[in-house]
C-alpha positions in Angstrom: 193.2 25.9 206.0 196.0 23.4 206.7 197.9 22.0 203.8 197.0 18.6 202.5 198.9 17.3 199.5 196.0 15.3 198.3 194.0 18.3 197.1 195.7 21.5 195.9 193.9 24.6 194.5 195.8 27.2 192.5 194.1 30.5 191.8 196.9 33.1 191.5 197.3 33.0 187.8 195.8 30.0 185.9 193.1 28.2 187.8 194.2 24.6 188.5 192.9 22.0 190.8 195.1 18.9 191.5 194.1 15.7 193.4 196.9 13.3 194.1 198.6 13.0 190.7 195.7 14.1 188.6 194.8 17.6 187.4 191.0 17.7 187.8 190.6 20.9 185.8 192.1 19.2 182.7 189.5 16.5 182.7 186.8 17.3 180.1 184.0 15.2 181.6 183.3 17.8 184.2 181.0 20.8 183.5 182.5 24.3 183.5 179.5 25.2 185.7 181.0 23.1 188.5 184.3 24.9 188.4 182.5 28.3 188.2 180.6 27.4 191.4 183.9 26.4 193.0 185.5 29.7 191.9 182.5 31.5 193.3 183.0 30.0 196.7 186.8 30.7 196.6 186.0 34.3 195.9 183.9 34.6 199.1 186.3 33.4 201.8 184.8 32.7 205.2 181.4 33.8 204.1 178.1 31.9 204.0 176.4 32.9 200.7 172.6 32.6 200.7 171.2 30.4 198.0 169.3 33.3 196.5 172.5 35.3 196.2 174.3 32.4 194.5 171.5 31.9 192.1 171.4 35.6 191.2 175.2 35.9 190.9 175.6 32.8 188.7 172.5 33.6 186.5 170.6 30.3 186.9 167.7 31.9 184.9 165.1 29.6 186.5 162.1 30.0 188.7 163.4 30.2 192.3 162.2 26.7 193.3 163.7 25.1 190.2 166.9 27.2 190.7 167.3 26.0 194.3 167.0 22.4 193.1 169.5 23.0 190.4 171.9 24.7 192.8 171.6 21.8 195.3 172.3 19.3 192.5 175.3 21.4 191.3 176.7 21.5 194.9 176.3 17.7 195.2 178.2 17.1 192.0 181.0 19.5 193.0 181.3 17.8 196.4 181.6 14.4 194.6 184.2 15.9 192.2 186.4 17.2 195.1 186.0 13.9 196.9 187.2 11.9 194.0 189.3 8.9 195.2 188.2 9.1 198.8 185.2 8.4 201.0 182.4 10.9 200.3 181.6 13.3 203.2 179.2 16.0 202.4 180.7 18.7 204.6 184.3 18.0 204.1 184.8 20.6 201.4 181.5 22.5 201.2 179.2 23.2 204.1 175.5 24.3 204.3 174.6 26.6 207.1 171.8 29.2 207.7 170.3 28.6 204.3 173.5 29.2 202.4 176.7 27.5 201.2 180.4 28.1 201.8 183.6 26.3 201.4 184.7 24.5 204.5 187.7 26.9 205.2 188.9 24.5 207.9 189.0 21.6 205.5 192.0 19.4 204.7 193.2 21.0 201.5 195.7 23.5 200.3 195.0 26.8 198.5 197.6 29.1 197.2 195.8 32.4 197.8 195.3 31.5 201.5 198.9 30.5 201.8 199.9 33.7 200.0 197.8 36.0 202.3 198.9 34.2 205.4 202.6 34.5 204.6 202.3 38.1 203.6 200.6 38.9 206.8 203.3 37.1 208.8 206.0 38.9 206.9 204.5 42.2 207.7 204.2 41.4 211.4 207.8 40.2 211.6 209.1 43.3 209.7 207.2 45.6 212.1 208.8 43.7 215.1 212.2 44.3 213.6 212.9 40.7 212.6 213.9 41.4 209.0 215.4 38.0 208.1 212.3 36.2 209.5 210.2 38.6 207.5 212.0 37.7 204.3 211.5 34.0 205.1 207.8 34.7 204.8 207.7 37.3 202.0 209.9 35.5 199.5 207.9 32.3 199.4 204.7 34.3 199.3 205.8 36.4 196.3 206.8 33.1 194.5 203.2 31.9 194.9 201.8 34.9 192.9 201.8 33.8 189.2 199.4 36.5 187.9 195.9 37.9 188.4 193.6 35.9 190.6 191.6 33.5 188.3 193.0 35.1 185.2 192.1 32.4 182.7 189.0 34.0 181.2 187.0 34.6 184.3 185.9 38.2 184.6 182.7 37.9 186.6 181.8 40.8 188.8 182.3 38.6 191.9 185.9 37.9 190.9 187.1 41.5 190.6 187.3 42.5 194.3 189.5 39.5 195.2 191.6 40.1 192.1 192.3 43.7 193.1 192.9 42.7 196.8 195.5 40.1 196.0 197.2 42.2 193.4 197.6 45.0 196.0 198.9 42.6 198.6 201.4 41.4 196.1 202.7 44.8 195.2 202.8 46.0 198.8 204.8 42.8 199.8 207.1 43.2 196.9 207.8 46.8 198.0 208.5 45.8 201.6 210.6 42.8 200.7 212.7 45.0 198.3 213.3 47.6 201.1 214.6 44.9 203.4 216.8 43.3 200.7 218.2 46.8 199.9 219.3 47.1 203.5 221.1 43.8 203.1 222.5 45.0 199.7 220.9 42.0 198.0 220.3 43.9 194.8 220.5 40.9 192.5 217.6 39.3 194.4 215.6 42.6 194.0 216.3 42.4 190.3 215.0 38.8 190.1 211.9 39.6 192.1 211.1 42.8 190.0 211.6 41.1 186.6 209.2 38.4 187.7 206.7 41.1 188.9 206.9 42.9 185.6 205.8 39.8 183.8 202.7 39.6 186.0 202.0 43.4 186.3 203.8 45.2 183.4 201.7 48.4 183.8 202.5 48.9 187.5 205.2 51.6 187.9 206.7 50.5 191.2 208.3 47.2 190.0 210.0 49.1 187.2 211.3 51.7 189.6 212.7 49.1 191.9 214.3 47.2 189.1 215.9 50.3 187.7 217.2 51.2 191.1 218.7 47.7 191.6 220.4 47.8 188.2 221.9 51.2 189.0 223.1 49.9 192.4 224.8 46.9 190.7 226.5 49.2 188.2 224.5 47.8 185.3 224.1 51.1 183.5 223.6 49.7 180.0 220.8 47.3 181.3 219.3 50.2 183.2 219.3 52.4 180.0 217.6 49.6 178.0 214.9 49.0 180.6 214.4 52.8 181.0 213.6 53.1 177.3 211.2 50.2 177.6 209.4 51.9 180.5 209.4 55.2 178.6 207.6 53.6 175.7 205.3 51.6 178.0 204.0 54.7 179.8 204.2 57.1 176.8 200.5 58.0 177.1 200.9 58.9 180.8 204.2 60.7 181.3 206.8 62.1 178.9 209.8 61.3 181.2 209.1 58.6 183.9 211.2 58.6 187.1 213.3 61.8 186.3 215.5 61.3 189.3 216.5 57.8 188.0 217.0 59.2 184.4 219.7 61.5 185.7 221.5 58.6 187.5 221.3 56.4 184.5 222.5 59.0 181.9 224.7 61.2 184.1 225.0 64.8 183.2 225.1 64.2 179.5 221.4 63.3 179.2 222.3 61.2 176.2 219.9 58.4 175.5 221.0 54.9 174.7 222.1 54.2 171.2 219.6 52.1 169.2 222.3 50.5 167.1 224.6 48.9 169.8 222.7 45.7 170.0 222.5 45.2 166.3 226.2 45.8 165.9 226.8 42.6 168.0 225.7 40.5 165.0 226.6 42.1 161.7 225.3 40.7 158.4 226.3 41.2 154.8 222.8 42.4 154.0 220.9 45.1 155.8 217.8 42.9 155.7 217.3 39.9 158.0 215.2 36.8 157.4 212.0 36.9 159.6 212.9 33.5 161.1 216.3 34.8 162.2 214.6 37.8 163.8 212.2 35.5 165.6 215.2 33.5 166.9 217.1 36.6 168.0 214.0 37.8 170.0 214.1 34.4 171.8 210.4 33.8 171.5 210.3 29.9 172.8 203.1 47.0 175.7 200.7 48.8 175.9 201.1 51.2 173.0 198.1 53.1 172.0 199.9 55.6 169.7 201.6 54.1 166.7 205.3 54.7 167.1 208.6 53.2 166.3 210.6 51.6 169.1 214.2 50.7 169.0 215.7 47.2 168.5 217.2 47.5 172.0 213.8 47.3 173.7 212.1 45.2 171.0 213.0 42.0 172.9 211.4 43.3 176.1 208.2 44.1 174.2 208.2 40.8 172.3 208.6 38.9 175.5 205.8 40.8 177.2 203.4 40.5 174.3 203.9 36.8 174.0 203.3 36.2 177.7 200.3 38.6 177.7 198.7 36.8 174.8 199.3 33.4 176.4 197.8 34.7 179.6 194.6 35.7 177.9 194.6 32.9 175.2 194.9 35.5 172.5 196.6 35.4 169.1 199.8 37.2 168.2 201.5 37.6 164.8 204.9 39.0 163.9 205.6 40.6 160.5 208.7 41.7 158.7 208.5 44.8 156.4 211.7 45.3 154.5 212.6 47.9 151.9 214.7 46.4 149.0 216.8 49.1 147.2 217.7 47.7 143.8 220.1 50.5 143.1 223.4 49.7 144.8 224.9 53.2 144.4 221.9 55.1 145.9 223.0 58.1 147.9 222.0 58.5 151.6 219.6 61.3 151.0 217.6 59.2 148.5 217.7 56.2 150.8 216.3 58.3 153.7 213.6 59.6 151.4 212.4 56.0 150.6 212.6 55.1 154.3 210.4 58.1 155.2 207.9 57.0 152.5 207.8 53.5 154.1 207.3 54.9 157.6 204.5 57.0 156.3 202.8 53.9 154.8 203.3 52.0 158.0 201.7 54.7 160.1 198.7 54.9 157.8 198.2 51.2 157.6 198.6 49.7 161.1 196.3 49.7 164.1 196.8 51.7 167.2 197.5 48.5 169.2 200.3 47.3 166.9 203.9 47.5 168.1 206.4 48.7 165.5 210.1 48.0 165.9 212.8 49.6 163.8 215.0 46.5 163.3 217.5 48.0 160.8 217.5 51.2 158.7 215.6 49.4 156.0 213.6 46.8 158.0 210.7 47.0 160.5 209.2 44.3 162.7 205.6 44.6 163.6 203.7 42.7 166.3 200.0 42.3 165.8 198.2 41.3 169.1 194.6 39.9 169.2 194.2 39.5 165.4 193.2 36.9 162.8 195.5 35.8 160.1 193.3 37.1 157.2 193.4 40.6 158.9 197.2 40.4 159.0 197.3 39.7 155.3 194.8 42.5 154.6 196.9 45.0 156.6 200.1 44.1 154.9 198.4 44.3 151.5 197.1 47.8 152.4 200.5 48.8 153.5 202.1 47.9 150.2 199.4 49.8 148.3 200.0 52.9 150.4 203.7 52.7 149.7 203.5 52.1 146.0 200.9 54.8 145.3 203.3 57.4 146.7 205.4 59.3 144.2 208.9 58.3 143.2 209.1 54.8 144.7 210.2 53.3 141.4 213.3 51.2 141.7 212.4 50.0 145.2 210.5 46.9 146.4 208.6 46.2 149.6 209.0 42.7 150.9 206.6 41.5 153.6 206.3 38.2 155.5 204.7 37.1 158.7 204.6 34.3 161.3 202.2 33.3 164.1 203.9 33.3 167.5 
């Protein structure tokens, strides 16, 4: 499919169709069923789909004769939509052949997934032939086209999944090959950039994390490598206790000492040991997968926050952040008593929160919690339950639990 700037189709990430200066997918006067049909054709490249198969896959739920008439009407409307602003030609974008329909894959329009596949294939061919610079000239623009899962904005039909898996694998393979070439050229900063982008798209794939850690080590960024390693360790806590052991030794040397959780907080001291929730939100610069409730350090809280925000935006979900702060009214309280109260608070937190909630130890007396995929009334209910759990414990007199929350 040759590129034509008049019609552009974006599928790797959010589904967007542009015609000239207009975003057709933003216009509300078009039925979602038209775009579903278009996505269906996109998901069957270079294949003629029989009418009966289309009707079955798209659940027309009509008698066959009526369903065929309905499909013909829907195809006509989709053709008119794609031909907006130009002379209508029935076969320019969608063809009918042998009793079935298909996109005209030789048509005059541009599609990111075809450009992506083509450039990745060319990059691989050139790399095999030893022309590494030419391979990078194909790989790098291809990787830039990948903005996330194929058709990731709410479309999880069974006919989408095979293409989604295929393009994801092509992306990861191409990232790996491009990184190996860049490593030969000692372009570690470029590897870091590519891998950070990849982690935003595919946070639960191990390889981009491994490549990123390697590039940070090569650049001498030991502290950044330690912070990201702790992030990876928490992200994959259910799968392995110590990911990438060979990198762990390089990052920590022979001491095996993990990164301090207080270094980052020491950069901005405050008179109080409790921070306002809005200042925390600002510090996190908000514009993983944790199935076991656990406390993560402030060092990697920013990584988790960034990931959670992008993940919720990607799937149109809700995300709330809460501050849970322990106010000790006795100024002369000893450290043992202080630790006792903090342990009581931790116990209440673990009893109250859901397995999907992310808990960050912000200071000794304050915790930040991220609630993904939740309604506001449920947040209030959880925080109320947490307070009850704390206060019904023995010997909490003289302390107060302050909670607050914000929608992100």
